[in-house]
N, C-alpha and C positions, 0 to 999 in steps of 0.2 A: 675881367679881362676877356672872357669868352664872349661877352656881349659886344665888345669892340670888334673882335675878330668876326663875329657873325654879321655885324653891320658893314664892315669893309670888304670881307671875303666870305660871302654867305655859304657857299658849298663847303669850303674848308672848315669854317666854324662849326657847321653841322656835323661834319665827319669827325672832328676832334671831340665833339660832344657825344659821339656814339650813336648818331642817327644817319646811317647810310642811305636809307630810302628817302628821307627828307632831303638829303643832299642831292640825290639824283633828281627828285622832283624840282628842287630849286634850280638845278642846271637847265632842266627843260623849261622852267618858268622864265629864266633869264632871256632866252632867245626872243620870244614874242614881246617881252617887256622892253627890250632894247630897240626892236624894230618899231613898235608902236610908240615908244618913248620919244621918237623924233617928232611925232604929232602931239602927244600928251606927255610932257616931260615928267610929270609926277609918277608915271608908271615905272620910271627907273628906280624908285624907292621900294617897289613891291617885293622883289627878291630879298632885299635886306630886312624889310619888315617881317616877311615870312620866317626868315632865319631867326630873328630876335624873338618872335612869338614862340617858335618851336623850341628854342633853347630854354626860354622861361618856363614853358609847360613841362619840359623834361625835368628841370630842376625842381619845380614844385611837386612833380610826381615822386621824385626821389625823397623829398622831405616828408611827404605824406606816407610813403612806404616805410620810412624809418620810424615814424610815430606809431604806425599800426603794428610794426614788429615789436616795438618797445612795450606797447599795451598788451600784446599777446604774450610776451615773455614775462612781464612783471605784474600784469593785471591793471585794471583802471586806476586812476589816481584816487586818493582817499576822499576828495571832495565831490567826486562824481556820484550823482544820485540816480538811481535806476527807477 
């Protein structure tokens, strides 16, 4: 659901995902992309793509952090060879 919101309303999707600096950057990015998008229409997709990539990276970082915390708490899995 957050990916759809990031694609349709990029700054709001980033804010709801807990990324205020990315949301501000996205707002700044929207202005030139809309103006230059009149000449190159593909530029209209840049703010949405930025938001989708930022949301994905944040979610992957959370998953990685959870795995690292679990390993620190319980130790490595038994099949892990050192």
